[in-house]
N, C-alpha and C positions, 0 to 999 in steps of 0.2 A: 504494502499502500502505500510505504515511502518511497519509493520507487517511482511509482507512478503519480503523487503528487508533485513529486521533483518533473519527473515528466512533461507534466502538464502546464510546468512555471509557477505553483503554488508556491512556490519559496518568496514568490516577488509579493506577498501579499503577507507573509507571517512567518516565523521561524519552524526550521523543519528540523528533526532532532530526533534521531533512534535512541531511545532509552529505555529501563526499566522500569514500568510505571510503579514498581516501588519505590523505587531510588531516582526522582529527578532528578537531572542537574541543572536545577531553576531554583534561584534564592526564596525565602518565604513569603506570602503574600503580593508577590509580582504580579500574578496573570489577572486579569480583566476577566474573560471568561474562559473554565477547560469544560468542552463538551466532549464527553465519552461517549462510545457508542460501540455494545458490544464486547466492552471487557472486562467485565467480570468476575465471567465465566471460562476465561480465562487465565488467572491469577491467580497462582497457587496460595494465596491468602488474601482475599477480597475487602477482608478489613482493614489489612497495611494500606491496599492500595487504593482506596478510599479514600485514608488518613491521609494518605501523598498529596492528594488530588485537592483534598483542604487546605493541607498546609501550602501549598502556592498562588491559594484563590484569595485575590485581595479582601479584605474587608468590605464588603457590600458590593463585590465581585459576582458572577453568576458560577454556580457550577453545576451544569447537565449532563445527566446520566439517563443514558437511552440503553435498555434492553429488551432487545425485538426476542421474543416468543416465536417459534416456529408453530406453523397450522396443525402438527400434530399435539403439538402443548397445549394449543389454545382449543382444540377441538376437548380435549381430555377434563378442560376445566368446565 
């Protein structure tokens, strides 16, 4: 996904980095908006990942978590 974003020129609009979501190379409370889509189920420790996303989000910033469900999961509900 990172390579596709770079190929599409997205680095022109934002800094793109490859990092472990549990240990982001970003200073505390410096990010205006964090959008995490489909991330949580990939993390070995989702709580640590959420804690890290919250750490880098500035006070008053936006932390948006999007966790899509597959059709089978939705049908089971």
